[in-house]
C-alpha positions as CSV (number, residue, x, y, z in Angstrom):
1,M,0.1,0.0,-0.3
2,A,1.0,3.8,-0.4
3,D,1.0,5.0,2.7
4,T,1.4,1.6,5.0
5,F,1.3,2.0,9.0
6,L,0.9,-1.5,10.3
7,S,2.6,-4.2,9.1
8,I,2.4,-8.0,10.4
9,Q,5.0,-9.9,8.2
10,N,4.7,-13.8,8.3
11,V,3.6,-13.9,12.5
12,R,3.0,-16.9,14.1
13,K,2.1,-17.9,18.1
14,D,2.7,-21.3,19.6
15,F,1.5,-22.1,23.1
16,G,3.3,-25.3,23.8
17,A,2.3,-27.7,21.4
18,T,-0.3,-25.5,19.6
19,T,-0.2,-23.0,17.2
20,V,-3.1,-20.7,17.0
21,V,-1.9,-17.7,14.9
22,N,-0.1,-19.3,11.9
23,D,1.5,-17.5,9.1
24,F,-0.4,-14.5,9.3
25,N,0.4,-10.8,7.1
26,L,-1.3,-8.4,7.1
27,D,-0.7,-4.2,5.7
28,V,-3.3,-1.9,6.8
29,E,-3.0,1.7,5.4
30,R,-3.2,4.5,7.9
31,G,-6.5,5.9,8.8
32,E,-7.8,2.5,7.7
33,F,-10.7,0.5,9.9
34,V,-10.2,-2.9,9.4
35,S,-11.8,-5.8,11.3
36,F,-10.8,-9.5,12.4
37,L,-13.7,-11.5,11.2
38,G,-14.0,-15.0,12.8
39,P,-14.9,-17.9,15.4
40,S,-14.5,-18.0,18.7
41,G,-11.2,-19.9,18.9
42,C,-9.8,-19.1,15.2
43,G,-6.6,-16.6,16.6
44,K,-8.4,-13.4,16.3
45,T,-7.7,-11.6,19.4
46,T,-4.7,-13.3,19.8
47,M,-3.7,-11.5,16.5
48,L,-4.6,-8.5,18.4
49,R,-2.9,-8.7,21.7
50,M,-0.1,-9.5,20.1
51,V,-0.2,-5.9,18.2
52,A,-0.9,-4.5,21.4
53,G,1.9,-6.0,22.8
54,F,0.5,-8.5,25.3
55,E,1.4,-11.5,23.7
56,E,5.2,-12.3,21.6
57,P,4.7,-14.0,18.6
58,S,6.7,-16.6,18.1
59,A,7.8,-15.9,14.8
60,G,7.7,-12.7,12.4
61,R,7.4,-9.0,13.5
62,I,4.9,-6.3,13.7
63,M,5.9,-3.1,12.5
64,I,4.4,0.3,13.7
65,G,4.7,3.2,11.6
66,G,7.8,1.4,10.4
67,V,9.2,1.0,13.5
68,D,9.8,-2.8,14.2
69,V,7.9,-3.1,17.7
70,T,7.6,-6.7,18.3
71,N,9.6,-7.0,21.6
72,L,8.5,-3.7,22.5
73,K,6.2,-3.5,25.7
74,P,3.0,-2.3,24.9
75,N,3.4,1.4,26.6
76,K,6.0,1.8,24.5
77,R,3.6,1.3,21.3
78,D,1.4,4.7,21.3
79,I,-1.8,2.4,20.9
80,G,-5.2,3.0,22.7
81,M,-7.1,-0.3,23.1
82,V,-10.8,-0.7,24.2
83,F,-11.7,-3.9,26.1
84,Q,-15.5,-6.0,25.7
85,A,-15.3,-5.3,29.3
86,Y,-15.7,-1.7,30.6
87,A,-12.7,-1.7,32.7
88,L,-13.0,1.4,34.5
89,F,-12.2,2.6,37.3
90,P,-15.3,2.6,39.7
91,N,-13.6,5.1,42.2
92,L,-13.4,7.7,39.6
93,T,-15.4,10.0,37.5
94,V,-16.2,9.7,34.3
95,A,-13.8,12.9,34.0
96,Q,-11.1,11.3,35.8
97,N,-11.6,7.9,34.1
98,I,-10.9,9.6,30.8
99,A,-8.3,11.6,31.9
100,F,-6.5,8.6,33.3
101,G,-3.8,8.5,30.5
102,L,-2.7,12.0,30.4
103,R,-2.3,11.9,34.3
104,V,0.2,9.2,33.8
105,A,1.9,10.7,30.7
106,G,2.3,14.1,33.1
107,V,0.2,15.8,31.3
108,S,-0.7,19.3,32.6
109,R,-4.1,19.8,34.5
110,A,-5.0,22.3,32.4
111,E,-4.4,20.3,28.8
112,Q,-6.1,17.4,30.9
113,E,-9.7,19.5,31.3
114,A,-9.7,20.9,28.0
115,R,-8.7,17.1,26.3
116,V,-11.5,16.1,28.7
117,K,-13.4,18.2,27.8
118,E,-13.2,17.5,23.8
119,M,-13.7,14.0,24.1
120,L,-17.3,14.4,26.3
121,S,-18.2,16.3,23.3
122,I,-17.0,13.3,20.8
123,I,-19.0,10.7,22.6
124,K,-22.3,12.7,23.2
125,L,-21.6,12.8,27.0
126,P,-20.8,16.3,27.7
127,D,-23.0,16.3,30.7
128,F,-21.1,13.2,32.4
129,G,-18.0,14.0,33.6
130,S,-19.2,14.2,37.3
131,R,-21.1,11.1,37.2
132,Y,-19.3,7.6,38.6
133,P,-19.2,4.8,36.6
134,Y,-22.2,2.9,38.2
135,Q,-24.0,5.9,37.2
136,L,-24.1,4.9,33.3
137,S,-26.0,2.3,30.9
138,G,-23.4,-0.6,29.5
139,G,-23.5,1.5,25.8
140,Q,-22.5,5.1,28.2
141,Q,-19.6,3.2,30.1
142,Q,-18.3,1.6,26.4
143,R,-18.7,5.2,25.1
144,V,-16.3,6.1,28.3
145,A,-14.0,3.4,27.8
146,L,-13.5,4.3,24.3
147,A,-12.9,8.0,25.1
148,R,-10.2,6.6,27.5
149,A,-8.5,5.0,25.0
150,L,-8.5,8.0,22.4
151,A,-7.6,10.9,24.8
152,P,-3.6,10.2,24.7
153,S,-4.4,10.6,20.8
154,P,-2.8,7.1,19.9
155,K,-1.5,6.4,16.9
156,L,-3.3,3.4,16.5
157,L,-6.6,2.3,18.5
158,L,-7.7,-1.7,18.9
159,L,-11.1,-2.9,19.9
160,D,-11.5,-6.4,21.4
161,E,-15.4,-7.3,20.7
162,P,-16.0,-4.0,22.6
163,L,-20.1,-4.4,21.8
164,S,-20.8,-7.7,22.6
165,A,-21.3,-7.4,26.0
166,L,-24.7,-4.8,24.7
167,D,-28.0,-5.5,23.8
168,A,-28.9,-5.7,20.0
169,K,-30.4,-1.7,19.7
170,V,-27.2,-0.1,21.7
171,R,-24.9,-2.5,19.7
172,I,-26.0,-0.9,16.6
173,S,-25.8,2.6,17.9
174,L,-22.9,2.7,19.1
175,R,-20.9,0.8,15.9
176,D,-22.3,3.6,14.0
177,E,-21.1,5.9,16.6
178,I,-17.4,4.4,16.6
179,R,-17.5,4.4,13.1
180,A,-17.9,8.0,12.9
181,I,-15.7,8.8,15.9
182,Q,-12.7,6.6,14.0
183,K,-13.2,8.5,10.7
184,R,-13.2,11.9,12.4
185,L,-10.8,11.6,13.9
186,G,-8.5,9.4,11.2
187,I,-7.2,7.1,13.3
188,T,-5.8,3.4,11.7
189,T,-8.4,0.9,14.1
190,I,-8.1,-2.6,14.1
191,F,-11.6,-4.3,15.3
192,V,-12.1,-7.9,16.8
193,T,-15.6,-8.9,16.2
194,H,-17.4,-12.9,15.6
195,D,-20.4,-10.6,14.4
196,Q,-20.5,-10.7,10.3
197,E,-22.9,-7.9,10.3
198,E,-20.6,-5.8,12.5
199,A,-17.5,-6.1,10.4
200,L,-19.5,-6.0,7.1
201,S,-21.2,-2.7,8.6
202,M,-18.2,-1.0,10.0
203,S,-14.8,-2.5,7.9
204,D,-13.3,-0.8,5.2
205,R,-11.7,-4.4,5.2
206,I,-12.3,-7.8,6.9
207,V,-9.8,-10.5,7.1
208,V,-12.0,-13.4,7.7
209,M,-9.7,-15.9,10.0
210,Y,-10.2,-19.4,10.8
211,G,-7.8,-22.3,12.4
212,G,-5.6,-19.3,12.6
213,K,-5.0,-18.1,9.7
214,A,-6.5,-15.7,7.5
215,E,-8.5,-17.4,4.9
216,Q,-9.9,-13.9,3.1
217,T,-8.7,-10.2,3.1
218,G,-10.8,-7.8,1.2
219,T,-13.4,-5.3,1.2
220,P,-17.4,-6.1,2.2
221,F,-18.3,-6.1,-0.7
222,E,-15.7,-8.5,-1.8
223,I,-16.0,-10.9,1.1
224,Y,-19.8,-11.3,0.7
225,N,-19.7,-11.5,-2.9
226,R,-17.0,-12.9,-4.4
227,P,-15.6,-15.7,-1.3
228,A,-12.8,-17.6,-1.7
229,T,-13.4,-20.5,0.4
230,R,-15.9,-22.5,1.6
231,F,-15.7,-21.4,5.1
232,V,-15.8,-17.5,4.2
233,A,-19.1,-17.9,2.0
234,S,-20.7,-20.5,4.8
235,F,-19.5,-17.7,7.4
236,V,-20.1,-14.6,6.2
237,G,-24.1,-14.2,5.4
238,T,-26.9,-17.0,4.7
239,L,-25.6,-19.2,1.9
240,N,-27.4,-21.8,0.1
241,L,-25.6,-25.0,-0.9
242,L,-26.4,-27.0,-4.0
243,E,-24.9,-30.6,-3.8
244,G,-24.2,-32.0,-8.1
245,R,-22.2,-33.4,-10.4
246,V,-20.3,-31.3,-13.1
247,A,-22.3,-32.3,-16.4
248,S,-19.4,-30.3,-18.6
249,S,-16.4,-28.8,-17.2
250,D,-16.3,-26.3,-20.1
251,R,-19.7,-25.1,-20.6
252,G,-20.1,-25.3,-16.9
253,A,-23.0,-27.4,-16.9
254,V,-23.7,-29.1,-13.6
255,E,-26.7,-31.6,-12.8
256,V,-28.5,-30.7,-9.8
257,D,-30.4,-33.7,-8.6
258,G,-31.2,-34.9,-12.1
259,Q,-31.8,-31.2,-13.5
260,T,-29.3,-29.0,-15.4
261,I,-28.1,-25.6,-14.7
262,E,-25.6,-23.8,-16.9
263,L,-22.9,-21.6,-15.5
264,G,-21.9,-20.5,-18.7
265,R,-18.0,-20.7,-17.3
266,P,-15.6,-23.6,-17.4
267,I,-15.3,-25.4,-13.6
268,E,-12.3,-26.7,-12.7
269,A,-13.7,-29.8,-12.2
270,E,-13.9,-32.7,-14.5
271,A,-16.8,-34.6,-15.7
272,G,-18.8,-36.4,-13.0
273,K,-16.8,-34.9,-9.9
274,P,-19.1,-33.9,-7.2
275,I,-19.2,-30.2,-6.6
276,T,-21.1,-27.9,-4.7
277,L,-22.7,-24.8,-5.4
278,A,-23.4,-21.8,-3.3
279,L,-26.6,-19.2,-4.3
280,R,-27.3,-16.2,-1.8
281,P,-31.3,-16.0,-0.3
282,E,-31.5,-12.1,-2.4
283,A,-30.6,-13.7,-5.7
284,V,-33.2,-15.9,-6.1
285,S,-36.5,-15.3,-6.9
286,L,-40.1,-17.6,-7.0
287,G,-40.0,-18.4,-11.1
288,E,-37.8,-17.6,-14.0
289,T,-37.3,-13.9,-14.5
290,N,-35.5,-11.0,-16.5
291,G,-32.0,-11.6,-16.0
292,R,-32.7,-14.4,-13.5
293,E,-32.7,-17.1,-16.7
294,Q,-31.5,-20.4,-14.9
295,G,-34.0,-22.3,-12.6
296,L,-34.5,-25.5,-10.7
297,S,-38.1,-27.0,-9.9
298,G,-39.0,-28.4,-6.5
299,T,-41.8,-28.2,-4.2
300,I,-42.7,-25.4,-1.1
301,G,-41.5,-26.8,2.4
302,D,-41.3,-24.2,5.3
303,V,-42.9,-20.6,4.0
304,H,-42.5,-18.0,7.2
305,F,-44.6,-14.5,7.3
306,L,-41.7,-12.2,8.5
307,G,-43.8,-9.0,8.1
308,S,-42.5,-7.5,5.3
309,V,-40.5,-10.5,4.1
310,I,-42.0,-13.7,3.3
311,R,-39.2,-16.5,4.1
312,V,-39.7,-19.6,1.9
313,K,-37.9,-22.8,1.4
314,V,-37.9,-25.1,-1.7
315,G,-37.4,-28.3,-1.6
316,V,-35.0,-29.5,-4.8
317,G,-34.9,-33.1,-4.3
318,R,-31.9,-33.8,-1.1
319,N,-31.0,-30.0,-1.8
320,A,-33.3,-27.1,-0.2
321,V,-32.7,-23.2,-1.1
322,M,-33.8,-20.7,1.0
323,L,-35.2,-17.2,-0.7
324,D,-36.9,-13.9,0.6
325,T,-39.6,-12.3,-1.6
326,F,-41.3,-9.1,-0.6
327,N,-45.1,-9.3,1.1
328,D,-47.9,-8.7,-1.4
329,P,-51.1,-7.6,0.5
330,A,-52.7,-8.6,-2.7
331,S,-51.4,-11.8,-3.3
332,P,-51.0,-14.8,-0.8
333,P,-47.9,-16.3,0.2
334,P,-46.4,-19.7,-1.2
335,V,-48.9,-22.8,-0.3
336,A,-46.4,-25.6,1.8
337,G,-46.7,-28.8,-0.9
338,T,-47.0,-27.0,-4.0
339,P,-45.0,-27.0,-7.1
340,A,-42.7,-24.5,-7.3
341,R,-39.4,-23.1,-9.9
342,I,-36.4,-21.1,-8.2
343,G,-34.7,-18.9,-11.1
344,F,-31.6,-17.3,-10.5
345,S,-28.8,-15.9,-12.7
346,P,-25.9,-18.1,-13.5
347,R,-23.1,-15.1,-12.8
348,D,-24.6,-15.2,-9.1
349,V,-23.8,-19.1,-8.4
350,L,-21.1,-19.5,-6.7
351,V,-18.1,-22.6,-7.3
352,L,-17.0,-23.4,-4.1
353,A,-13.2,-24.8,-3.4
354,D,-12.9,-27.2,0.4
């Protein structure tokens, strides 16, 4: 990248005989918001802790601002960190919590007060400086924790699942605020989460991790629409999997339960070989429509009325395809057990690698 600020190079972390992060590489641009996304145990928090300096890599190196910080202590890295637990000092007021890092750094009282006032304004709690943590809601406490991390003006902000302890409505509101603050300050940020919606909505780029490795790195659009592996495709978003066999590798013809669909592009598998195809629910419609000229016949299974959307499962032999259709008051929903035809575009069909 033209302005790489954080560079993680061939990093590995072993705990005894167990490797939890393996050959991890990533360059993060200055001011970029990058999320580490993956299930529990995939190594994302361990990787974040190595960037922070709380864990030392077994191999590889970490560069921040062109400086090798691999063996530097956390307080020498100029980072701010927000944890899942708010970790506020209960005996200090909100203002004192925010000023803590400034006081440790020897910043004058006048500068502390000015910076605290600025941070309270940024987190939209201008009149809360004299309150104590127990007088705040969970979302307010996490905002204060964010302000405390940002007050010393760190060059790098690390967020370790900071929203997971909050209820859904507060989580959505706070993630928008965090992103707005990050953009306003232009601070390089690494965000760890297992929540795909958080990663997709907040990030400039996403690193999908599995088994200690980076399965795929890309923009939210790329990760969702062009998953590189079966794991990424199944972990990010909802996915329909169709098991079939290659009828023609040149034409991209695939037989699914006795029906043939044409992908219109070559498939890297020999004729007769098993193959897995994937379709996002939003890429499927009831009936073949303009632009969705490929289709499969099946039978309506479960039908769930969700208000503005009706979620329909269509059985295609031993496969099942989920799709969403908008509720139309003038048209009743499909009836379970009736024949149906689903339509989709060949370009929306993903051929999954193991």
